[in-house]
N, C-alpha and C positions, 0 to 999 in steps of 0.2 A: 365443479371441482374447485377446491380452494388452492390458491398458490401461496407459498410461504412468502412473507414480506422479506425483501432483501435489505440489508443494513448498509449504511455508509460507515467508513472507518477513517480516522485521522491518525497517522502514525508520526510522531515527532522524534526524529533520530538525531537531532542536532547535538545532543550531549553524549551520543554513543562514542565510545573511545576508539574502537577499531572494528574493521570488517574482516571477519575470518571465514574460512571455509565452513566451519560449524554454523555460523550465522546464516550463510547462504543456504545451507542444507535445511535448516529449520524454516527459513522463509519458503523454500520450495515445498516442504511438507505441509506447511500451513495453507498455502494457496491450493495445493493439490486436494487437501481434505476439506477446505472451507471456502474456496474461491467462488463457488456458485451461490453462496449465501450472501455475497457482497454485491452491492450496486456500484458504489464508488469507493476508491481508496485514494486518499490524499497522503502523500509522503512528504515530510518536511525534513530537508537536509541540505547542507552546503558541501558535503563530501562527494567528490566525483564518483568514487566507487559505489557509494550507496545510491546515487542518482542512476547509474547504469543498472544496478540491481533492481531498482524500482521499475525501470522500463522493461527489464527482462521478466518481471512479475507478470506482465501481460500475457505471456505464453501460457501460464497456468491458471488463468481466471478469465471469466467473461466480464468481470467488473471493469469499469472505466477507471484507469489508473493515471494519476497526475502527480508530478513531482514539483515541489515548491521549495524555494529557499527561505521564505518568510511564513510565519505561522498564520497571521491574519487572513491572507488570501486563501490559504489552504482550508482554514475553518469555514470561510464564507462559501467556498466551492463545495466542500463536503456536505454542508447543510442545505445547499440549493437543490440537491438531487432527490 
């Protein structure tokens, strides 16, 4: 039996203007629908609310989720998996 290759994803949210309920809902839907397709999710943000949201993402996916404040470490980590 063939298993689908799981992808890594790097999400850079440093330029995101604001975190709203709509954004949170879309993130939940994305993880619910596609969370099993991902191996690693690296989230780059310095916003406290987005960091908490990133940690909450773990509830909806089996992917390894890490939150970073800098892009380079996130890129290295996301490519290592």
